[in-house]
C-alpha positions in Angstrom: 18.4 31.2 2.5 15.8 31.1 -0.4 15.8 29.1 -3.6 14.7 31.0 -6.7 13.2 28.9 -9.4 11.2 29.7 -12.5 8.5 28.3 -14.7 11.0 27.9 -17.5 14.3 29.3 -18.8 14.5 33.0 -19.7 11.4 34.0 -17.5 13.2 36.6 -15.4 14.8 34.7 -12.5 17.9 36.8 -12.6 15.9 40.0 -12.7 13.7 38.9 -9.8 16.8 37.7 -7.8 18.6 41.1 -8.4 15.5 43.0 -7.3 15.1 40.8 -4.2 18.7 41.3 -3.3 18.4 45.0 -3.5 15.2 45.0 -1.4 16.9 43.0 1.3 19.9 45.3 1.3 17.5 48.4 1.4 15.9 46.7 4.5 19.2 46.8 6.3 20.3 43.1 5.8 23.4 41.7 4.2 22.4 39.8 1.1 24.3 37.8 -1.5 23.3 35.9 -4.6 24.5 32.4 -5.7 24.3 30.7 -9.1 25.2 27.0 -8.5 25.9 26.5 -12.2 25.9 28.9 -15.1 26.0 27.9 -18.7 26.3 30.3 -21.6 29.4 32.1 -20.3 31.9 34.2 -22.2 35.7 34.6 -21.9 36.8 37.9 -20.4 40.4 38.5 -19.4 41.1 34.8 -19.5 38.2 33.9 -17.2 34.7 32.7 -17.8 32.1 35.5 -17.1 28.4 35.1 -16.7 25.8 37.9 -16.9 23.6 36.3 -14.2 26.5 36.0 -11.7 27.5 39.6 -12.5 24.0 40.8 -11.9 24.0 39.1 -8.5 27.3 40.7 -7.6 26.0 44.2 -8.6 22.9 43.8 -6.4 24.6 42.2 -3.4 26.3 44.1 -0.5 28.6 41.1 0.2 31.6 40.4 -1.9 31.5 36.7 -2.3 34.4 34.5 -3.3 33.9 33.5 -7.0 34.1 29.8 -6.3 31.2 30.2 -3.8 29.1 32.6 -5.9 29.2 30.2 -8.8 31.0 26.9 -8.4 30.5 25.8 -12.0 30.8 28.0 -15.2 30.5 26.7 -18.7 30.8 28.4 -22.1 28.2 26.4 -24.0 24.7 27.9 -23.8 23.0 24.5 -23.2 21.4 22.6 -20.3 23.9 22.4 -17.4 24.2 18.6 -17.5 25.1 18.8 -21.2 27.5 21.7 -20.7 29.2 19.8 -17.9 29.5 16.6 -19.9 31.0 18.5 -22.9 33.6 20.0 -20.5 34.4 16.6 -19.0 33.1 17.4 -15.6 30.5 16.0 -13.2 28.3 18.5 -11.3 28.7 17.7 -7.6 25.6 18.4 -5.4 27.6 18.2 -2.2 29.9 20.9 -3.5 27.0 23.2 -4.4 25.4 22.7 -1.0 28.7 23.3 0.7 29.1 26.6 -1.2 25.6 27.7 -0.3 26.2 27.0 3.4 29.5 28.9 3.3 27.7 31.9 1.8 25.1 31.6 4.6 27.9 32.2 7.1 28.8 35.4 5.3 25.3 37.0 4.9 22.0 37.4 6.5 20.2 36.3 3.3 21.4 34.0 0.5 19.4 33.8 -2.7 20.2 30.7 -4.7 19.1 31.1 -8.3 18.5 27.8 -10.1 19.2 27.3 -13.8 16.1 26.8 -16.0 13.0 25.4 -14.4 12.3 23.2 -11.3 13.4 20.0 -13.0 16.2 21.3 -15.1 18.8 18.4 -15.1 22.2 18.5 -13.4 23.0 15.0 -14.4 21.3 11.9 -15.7 20.0 11.3 -12.1 19.8 14.7 -10.4 18.0 18.0 -11.1 17.6 21.5 -9.7 14.8 20.1 -7.6 17.2 17.7 -5.9 19.5 20.7 -5.1 16.7 22.7 -3.7 15.6 19.7 -1.6 19.1 19.3 -0.2 19.2 22.9 0.7 15.8 22.7 2.4 15.2 26.4 1.6 11.9 28.1 1.0 11.2 28.5 -2.7 10.3 31.7 -4.6 8.7 30.9 -7.9 9.2 33.4 -10.8 6.4 33.1 -13.3 7.2 34.4 -16.8 4.0 36.1 -17.8 3.4 34.8 -21.3 1.2 32.3 -23.1 1.4 29.0 -21.3 2.4 30.4 -17.9 -0.8 29.2 -16.1 0.0 25.6 -16.8 3.7 26.0 -16.1 3.0 27.8 -12.8 0.5 25.3 -11.5 2.7 22.4 -12.4 5.8 24.0 -10.8 3.9 24.8 -7.6 2.6 21.2 -7.3 6.2 19.9 -7.8 7.6 22.3 -5.2 5.1 21.3 -2.6 5.4 17.6 -3.4 9.1 17.9 -2.5 8.0 19.1 0.9 9.4 22.6 0.6 7.7 25.8 1.5 6.5 28.0 -1.4 7.3 31.4 0.1 5.6 33.3 -2.8 5.7 34.0 -6.5 6.7 36.9 -8.6 5.0 37.8 -11.9 7.6 38.9 -14.4 6.9 40.3 -17.8 9.7 39.1 -20.1 8.1 40.7 -23.1 6.7 44.2 -23.6 3.1 43.0 -24.2 1.1 40.1 -22.9 -2.5 39.8 -24.0 -4.9 39.5 -21.0 -2.1 40.0 -18.5 -4.4 41.1 -15.7 -6.7 38.1 -16.0 -3.7 35.8 -16.0 -2.3 37.3 -12.8 -5.8 37.2 -11.2 -6.1 33.5 -12.0 -2.8 32.7 -10.5 -3.6 34.7 -7.4 -6.7 32.6 -6.9 -5.1 29.2 -7.6 -1.5 29.3 -6.4 -1.1 28.5 -2.7 1.3 31.3 -2.0 1.1 35.1 -2.1 2.0 37.3 -5.1 5.1 39.0 -3.9 5.5 41.5 -6.7 4.8 42.3 -10.3 7.8 43.2 -12.4 6.9 45.1 -15.6 8.9 44.7 -18.7 11.8 47.2 -18.8 15.4 47.1 -20.1 16.4 48.5 -16.7 14.4 46.1 -14.6 17.5 44.3 -13.4 18.8 47.5 -11.8 15.7 48.1 -9.8 14.5 46.8 -6.4 11.3 45.2 -5.2 9.2 47.1 -2.6 9.7 46.5 1.1 6.4 44.8 1.5 7.6 42.0 -0.8 10.3 41.2 1.6 7.9 41.3 4.5 5.6 38.8 2.8 8.5 36.4 2.1 9.5 36.5 5.8 5.9 35.8 6.9 5.6 32.9 4.5 9.0 31.3 4.7 8.1 28.6 7.2 4.6 27.9 5.8 3.7 24.7 4.0 0.4 24.5 2.2 -1.2 22.1 -0.2 -2.3 23.3 -3.6 -6.0 23.1 -4.4 -7.1 20.4 -6.9 
């Protein structure tokens, strides 16, 4: 099991998760994605539908029960804790952990994609970081390569390591077609982040349907149990 987080919202976590799932499948493993909570859903045939959950299902080779693949779906496109409050619900960490563990019994690899960034709130007292800590899963950090990403990436890495979790690696995703000084930004992060660059995902409308190269998966497996401290 791996926990996929990002430097912010809309940085490409779902694209990276879908590409990772396809890479694991191509490597001969059974793989399934999980979205513990999804806000910004739409009604289809009388049920809430979410594009991130659908992308996971399309990339997985395990057909996961809907209540495990995404225990909580909300229509409002707002922070999960606000969407849950508006719906009169409370997000239950125990239920999310139980769902993730149930998926782990069905597949070789489970990718749990968080909502928003590392500290995105689930309630007044809990955040995505608390869920990741409960899961005790190695973390994959998706860095949205745009202005401000260096600070966001460094802060996220520090927080992940401070939680005592392994940082298995990071993925550079281009959410926009052009980023000034892209190469220099990637080089800086390669030097300063305490984990390997697993892959670079170029901007493309079709990126979600592609797969990461096999060497990315090999790097994750090599790093999954490693815990390093970030350079000051």
